[in-house]
C-alpha atoms as one frame of an Amber mdcrd trajectory, in Angstrom:
protein
   0.000   0.000   0.000   1.481   3.391  -0.975   2.474   5.826   1.752  -0.401
   8.246   2.342   1.237  11.651   2.625   2.343  14.155  -0.004   4.361  17.100
   1.336   3.889  20.355  -0.578   6.448  23.105   0.087   5.883  26.476  -1.613
   9.271  28.193  -1.834  10.671  31.509  -3.034  14.368  32.246  -2.567  14.398
  29.748   0.286  17.941  28.399  -0.059  18.833  29.418   3.490  15.941  27.516
   5.071  15.002  24.703   2.696  17.783  22.254   3.711  16.640  22.259   7.349
  13.000  21.976   6.305  13.728  18.944   4.137  15.993  17.341   6.738  13.192
  17.538   9.303  11.022  15.366   7.058  13.390  12.384   7.227  11.545  10.662
  10.113   8.439  10.591   7.924  10.363   8.886   5.139  11.857   6.373   7.572
   8.389   5.580   8.914   6.984   5.089   5.398   4.521   7.913   6.036   5.669
  10.156   3.164   4.896   9.219  -0.409   6.600  12.231  -1.984   7.967  15.697
  -1.312   7.042  18.397  -3.808   8.860  21.725  -3.748   6.865  24.349  -5.633
   9.330  27.027  -6.687   7.788  30.450  -7.221  10.584  31.926  -9.324  13.603
  31.785  -7.034  16.858  33.432  -8.086  18.956  31.571  -5.521  19.770  27.855
  -5.152  16.295  26.778  -4.043  15.652  24.590  -7.093  19.084  22.940  -6.948
  18.688  22.152  -3.253  15.285  20.595  -3.797  16.499  18.459  -6.684  19.670
  17.417  -4.862  17.699  16.036  -1.927  15.366  13.975  -4.099  12.314  16.184
  -3.875  10.190  16.685  -6.961  10.523  20.327  -8.013   7.877  22.097 -10.059
   7.663  25.748 -11.075   4.552  27.792 -10.351   4.876  31.509  -9.762   1.166
  31.802  -9.021  -1.127  29.545  -6.998   1.676  27.296  -5.652  -0.574  25.235
  -3.389  -2.995  24.441  -6.168  -0.084  23.525  -8.468   1.431  21.260  -5.824
  -1.847  19.497  -5.079  -2.371  18.895  -8.809   0.953  17.015  -8.904   0.505
  15.172  -5.609  -0.485  11.500  -5.495  -1.076  11.041  -1.762  -4.469  10.735
  -0.108  -3.251  13.213   2.517  -1.501  16.560   2.056   0.863  18.509   4.292
   1.304  22.090   3.152   4.470  23.329   4.812   6.331  26.650   4.381   9.978
  26.348   3.405  10.943  28.394   6.458   9.624  25.720   8.851  11.424  22.663
  10.221   9.317  20.107  12.082  10.262  18.590  15.430  11.065  14.887  15.273
   7.814  13.709  16.867   5.793  15.171  14.013   5.746  11.797  12.262   4.000
   9.962  15.087   1.521  12.789  15.659   0.670  13.190  11.986   0.392   9.447
  11.447  -2.024   9.130  14.344  -4.101  11.998  12.988  -4.281  10.388   9.548
  -5.379   7.083  11.055  -8.012   8.431  13.420  -9.337  11.819  12.212 -10.054
  11.654   8.485 -12.602  14.463   8.648 -10.354  16.985  10.382  -7.258  19.004
   9.540  -4.292  19.686  11.820  -1.492  22.165  12.358   1.695  22.386  14.425
   2.684  24.480  17.421   4.658  27.583  16.419   8.234  28.062  17.606  10.717
  30.561  16.189  14.336  29.510  15.750  15.612  32.286  17.969  16.591  32.714
  21.618  15.348  36.296  21.659  12.673  36.937  24.279  10.646  38.722  21.609
  10.317  35.419  19.784   8.615  33.942  22.826   6.228  36.912  22.925   5.240
  36.387  19.293   4.721  32.676  19.924   2.336  33.536  22.744   0.497  35.900
  20.406   0.140  33.115  17.840  -1.057  30.639  20.476  -3.635  33.161  21.646
  -4.784  33.639  18.072  -5.140  29.904  17.515  -7.004  29.433  20.787  -9.325
  32.423  20.517 -10.198  32.236  16.830  -9.557  28.542  16.224  -7.212  29.317
  13.345  -3.488  28.655  12.897  -1.125  30.965  11.074   0.311  29.885   7.694
   3.723  29.278   9.293   2.237  26.454  11.337   1.544  24.289   8.284  -1.657
  22.460   7.455  -2.295  18.702   7.322  -5.521  17.607   5.651  -6.940  14.860
   3.463  -7.229  15.349  -0.269 -10.992  14.912   0.022 -11.157  17.726   2.544
  -8.960  19.937   0.376 -11.193  19.372  -2.639 -14.281  20.153  -0.577 -12.776
  23.432   0.620 -11.135  24.610  -2.582 -13.861  23.665  -5.044 -11.226  23.680
  -7.766 -10.481  27.358  -7.142  -7.204  29.013  -6.198  -6.744  29.002  -2.427
  -4.010  29.636   0.149  -3.559  28.235   3.653  -5.495  31.103   5.199  -8.437
  30.443   2.884  -8.410  26.739   3.700  -8.313  27.477   7.424 -11.256  29.835
   7.191 -13.225  27.175   5.355 -12.410  24.543   7.947 -13.556  26.483  10.986
 -12.680  25.777  14.603 -14.486  22.422  14.813 -12.426  20.789  12.094  -8.966
  21.940  13.207  -6.637  20.284  15.731  -3.226  21.377  16.984  -0.754  18.498
  17.050   1.760  18.020  19.851   4.723  18.754  17.616   6.441  21.971  16.611
   6.933  23.926  13.412  10.251  25.641  14.151  10.202  28.675  11.900  13.026
  30.944  10.777  13.097  34.301  12.537  15.624  35.820  10.131  13.324  38.467
   8.673  12.079  39.511  12.105  15.629  39.722  13.440  16.688  41.882  10.483
  13.790  44.253  11.138  14.638  44.519  14.815  11.473  42.585  15.648   9.379
  45.516  14.477   5.836  44.556  13.630   3.894  46.014  10.703   0.917  48.131
  11.649  -2.314  46.118  11.660  -4.058  48.178   8.998  -4.394  46.516   5.612
  -4.946  42.948   6.789  -2.498  40.071   6.545  -0.471  38.017   8.974   0.023
  40.482  11.788  -3.506  41.861  11.709  -4.778  38.454  12.740  -2.594  38.616
  15.837  -3.861  42.047  16.779  -7.447  40.856  16.309  -6.864  37.854  18.541
  -5.428  40.026  21.293  -8.273  42.500  20.979  -5.940  45.486  20.709  -3.145
  46.984  18.624   0.368  47.777  19.705
């Protein structure tokens, strides 16, 4: 019986983070959980494509709608959409495998941890946890594990991103797994951990909404 899980990794100029992301998937290969790894390159000008190919991942090019392009190429009955900046903790394999076996009608995401010792990283993690708890929605950096059937139900053949899938799922069909997505903090460190203002929507606005106030 084929392994159930296709990993889809949208990537743009991700050469600095992709090796660690791919290395973290090795336990899933060893456990015969992963059927394939698909790196969807969005027009990188660095070594992203070469790194993906060198590690045995299938690399496709899609500047627009990378998730939809990756799903179209995937053969697994389950999908894990994972940002290239995230590396999963080793126990992810056991947690994801259990979810696949026991919760076919629900999707799952991972606990957020930044790869930084800065105290401000811990504060942002608490913000994200509050967001997930209050609104029942993970952030894109936390990845999304769901069955192909569930994906097709939510997407309806239309273009969709992780945020759109999460909104369609709702709180009742989302579970946080006891494993971590350890995400690069490089961009935040370069910016001095300055947050964009919440106007205009996007990633940070969701955090402000969850907290019930701006900063």
